[in-house]
Backbone as CSV, one residue per row, in Angstrom:
resi,resn,N_x,N_y,N_z,CA_x,CA_y,CA_z,C_x,C_y,C_z
1,MET,7.404,16.749,-10.077,6.263,16.514,-9.100,6.699,17.069,-7.738
2,GLY,5.770,17.596,-6.989,6.080,18.204,-5.658,5.947,17.295,-4.495
3,ILE,5.686,16.049,-4.656,5.504,15.115,-3.540,6.721,15.064,-2.620
4,PRO,7.918,14.917,-3.194,9.136,14.830,-2.340,9.302,16.059,-1.500
5,ARG,8.939,17.211,-2.092,9.154,18.496,-1.307,8.150,18.593,-0.128
6,VAL,7.010,17.809,-0.254,6.057,17.832,0.832,6.411,16.777,1.892
7,ALA,6.873,15.599,1.441,7.059,14.474,2.301,8.459,14.330,2.955
8,LEU,9.448,14.956,2.293,10.817,14.887,2.790,11.294,16.217,3.415
9,GLU,12.341,16.099,4.186,12.914,17.324,4.801,13.615,18.125,3.662
10,PRO,13.626,19.418,3.858,14.228,20.283,2.753,15.723,19.855,2.320
11,ASP,16.484,19.503,3.399,17.902,19.050,3.140,17.940,17.743,2.343
12,GLU,16.971,16.885,2.592,16.902,15.583,1.870,16.565,15.831,0.420
13,VAL,15.670,16.776,0.148,15.300,17.091,-1.234,16.534,17.767,-1.959
14,ARG,17.148,18.642,-1.257,18.253,19.316,-1.851,19.391,18.326,-2.185
15,ILE,19.697,17.482,-1.295,20.846,16.461,-1.497,20.482,15.598,-2.630
16,THR,19.299,15.103,-2.702,18.919,14.102,-3.763,18.717,14.722,-5.097
17,GLU,18.637,15.987,-5.178,18.454,16.661,-6.468,19.812,17.330,-6.938
18,LEU,20.867,17.196,-6.182,22.121,17.824,-6.639,22.773,17.025,-7.749
19,PRO,23.444,17.700,-8.668,24.181,16.926,-9.677,25.316,16.132,-8.977
20,THR,25.693,15.021,-9.603,26.671,14.125,-9.050,27.961,14.831,-8.648
21,GLU,28.436,15.710,-9.578,29.700,16.379,-9.348,29.674,17.244,-8.091
22,VAL,28.608,17.958,-7.900,28.366,18.829,-6.770,28.344,18.028,-5.455
23,LEU,27.585,16.932,-5.456,27.475,16.056,-4.322,28.849,15.441,-3.966
24,LEU,29.602,14.983,-4.987,30.951,14.478,-4.659,31.859,15.594,-4.079
25,ASN,31.774,16.788,-4.533,32.579,17.849,-3.958,32.202,18.096,-2.517
26,LEU,30.898,18.111,-2.230,30.389,18.294,-0.809,30.896,17.189,0.083
27,LEU,30.880,15.965,-0.449,31.311,14.854,0.367,32.861,14.970,0.567
28,ALA,33.549,15.250,-0.493,35.014,15.364,-0.367,35.497,16.494,0.591
29,SER,34.709,17.583,0.566,35.058,18.735,1.505,34.537,18.462,2.917
30,GLY,33.747,17.471,3.154,33.244,17.234,4.458,32.068,18.003,4.826
31,LYS,31.462,18.746,3.932,30.259,19.533,4.228,29.013,18.650,4.432
32,VAL,29.036,17.493,3.876,28.027,16.495,4.141,28.716,15.130,4.338
33,THR,28.023,14.215,5.078,28.618,12.902,5.329,27.960,11.875,4.461
34,ALA,28.632,10.792,4.242,28.070,9.719,3.495,26.818,9.156,4.143
35,THR,26.749,9.179,5.486,25.565,8.749,6.207,24.354,9.652,5.868
36,ILE,24.536,10.896,5.885,23.429,11.849,5.616,22.982,11.700,4.170
37,VAL,23.886,11.544,3.212,23.546,11.361,1.797,22.779,10.026,1.608
38,THR,23.285,8.981,2.203,22.659,7.670,2.105,21.248,7.683,2.659
39,LYS,21.098,8.245,3.810,19.720,8.365,4.462,18.742,9.108,3.563
40,ALA,19.323,10.229,2.968,18.389,11.052,2.097,17.911,10.277,0.898
41,PHE,18.846,9.563,0.257,18.471,8.768,-0.864,17.552,7.570,-0.513
42,LEU,17.781,6.948,0.631,16.988,5.809,1.065,15.530,6.320,1.390
43,ARG,15.451,7.467,1.990,14.059,8.040,2.287,13.395,8.377,0.996
44,ARG,14.052,8.992,-0.032,13.367,9.306,-1.229,13.007,8.040,-1.985
45,ALA,13.856,7.011,-2.002,13.491,5.761,-2.583,12.312,5.056,-1.950
46,GLY,12.259,5.146,-0.617,11.122,4.592,0.183,9.870,5.262,-0.172
47,LEU,9.900,6.600,-0.328,8.745,7.372,-0.705,8.295,6.923,-2.123
48,ALA,9.218,6.812,-3.021,8.853,6.388,-4.400,8.183,4.992,-4.359
49,GLN,8.658,4.096,-3.610,8.154,2.758,-3.503,6.712,2.745,-2.974
50,LYS,6.470,3.615,-1.977,5.104,3.706,-1.379,4.148,4.236,-2.483
51,LEU,4.610,5.211,-3.234,3.756,5.809,-4.322,3.463,4.872,-5.393
52,VAL,4.407,4.102,-5.821,4.157,3.062,-6.842,3.243,1.990,-6.329
53,PHE,3.425,1.507,-5.099,2.548,0.503,-4.533,1.144,1.039,-4.470
54,MET,0.910,2.250,-4.006,-0.396,2.851,-3.905,-1.067,2.883,-5.300
55,ASN,-0.233,3.297,-6.287,-0.818,3.379,-7.649,-1.221,2.016,-8.168
56,LEU,-0.381,0.952,-7.851,-0.792,-0.369,-8.259,-2.010,-0.885,-7.544
57,GLN,-2.207,-0.516,-6.321,-3.432,-0.856,-5.641,-4.638,-0.222,-6.290
58,ILE,-4.600,1.051,-6.655,-5.622,1.773,-7.331,-5.908,1.103,-8.675
59,LEU,-4.856,0.793,-9.436,-5.030,0.132,-10.709,-5.734,-1.204,-10.570
60,PHE,-5.338,-1.995,-9.547,-5.934,-3.281,-9.361,-7.413,-3.163,-9.014
61,LEU,-7.806,-2.201,-8.226,-9.166,-1.995,-7.935,-9.967,-1.554,-9.116
62,ALA,-9.431,-0.685,-9.935,-10.058,-0.219,-11.177,-10.250,-1.396,-12.176
63,LEU,-9.253,-2.214,-12.257,-9.317,-3.318,-13.194,-10.305,-4.407,-12.722
64,SER,-10.318,-4.578,-11.384,-11.341,-5.543,-10.825,-12.742,-5.098,-11.062
65,TYR,-12.945,-3.817,-10.852,-14.316,-3.215,-11.111,-14.658,-3.398,-12.586
66,TRP,-13.696,-3.096,-13.476,-13.990,-3.199,-14.915,-14.249,-4.646,-15.283
67,ALA,-13.532,-5.636,-14.688,-13.787,-6.999,-14.965,-15.183,-7.438,-14.512
68,ASP,-15.590,-6.974,-13.344,-16.919,-7.290,-12.825,-18.004,-6.709,-13.777
69,GLN,-17.777,-5.519,-14.268,-18.743,-4.915,-15.160,-18.887,-5.708,-16.458
70,LEU,-17.752,-6.208,-16.952,-17.773,-7.015,-18.147,-18.505,-8.373,-17.950
71,CYS,-18.228,-8.933,-16.842,-18.847,-10.205,-16.468,-20.395,-10.037,-16.336
72,ASP,-20.852,-8.959,-15.709,-22.270,-8.642,-15.589,-22.970,-8.479,-16.876
73,ARG,-22.275,-7.930,-17.933,-22.880,-7.666,-19.184,-22.761,-8.704,-20.205
74,ALA,-21.852,-9.669,-19.971,-21.585,-10.721,-20.988,-22.708,-11.645,-21.091
75,PRO,-23.109,-12.078,-22.301,-24.152,-13.059,-22.423,-23.682,-14.381,-21.844
76,PRO,-24.605,-15.252,-21.367,-24.191,-16.556,-20.870,-23.552,-17.345,-21.936
77,ARG,-22.467,-18.071,-21.568,-21.771,-18.892,-22.533,-22.434,-20.283,-22.559
78,ALA,-22.364,-20.839,-23.750,-22.882,-22.253,-23.886,-22.031,-23.179,-23.080
79,SER,-22.640,-24.230,-22.640,-21.917,-25.242,-21.841,-20.981,-26.053,-22.832
80,LEU,-19.896,-26.455,-22.318,-19.000,-27.258,-23.129,-19.327,-28.778,-22.923
81,ASP,-20.569,-29.012,-22.733,-20.964,-30.440,-22.500,-20.708,-31.240,-23.808
82,SER,-20.244,-32.398,-23.668,-19.760,-33.214,-24.872,-20.989,-33.567,-25.732
83,ARG,-22.217,-33.568,-25.186,-23.415,-33.923,-26.007,-23.637,-32.908,-27.067
84,GLN,-23.169,-31.688,-26.932,-23.389,-30.665,-27.894,-22.593,-30.960,-29.196
85,PHE,-21.463,-31.736,-29.030,-20.625,-31.967,-30.138,-20.871,-33.316,-30.853
86,SER,-21.796,-34.066,-30.262,-22.017,-35.367,-30.885,-22.875,-35.230,-32.100
87,GLY,-22.602,-36.098,-33.035,-23.243,-35.961,-34.339,-24.470,-36.751,-34.422
């Protein structure tokens, strides 16, 4: 999916998509710092959290609408008055 490429900086995308071995070599050689790597992964995780929350809100709205439609179409239910059960 292209959302990280749009929402994150190019370096953040590159860092978070590197294989572990390559990332470890970059850290060991000092070409990137642990702070930069940590911030990149935190920003990507934050973006993912926002997207999941947004999808849950959309799902909740859709399910609420669906439930309202079912309630509007359902026939009235009989009362559970005890007199209905007396013999």
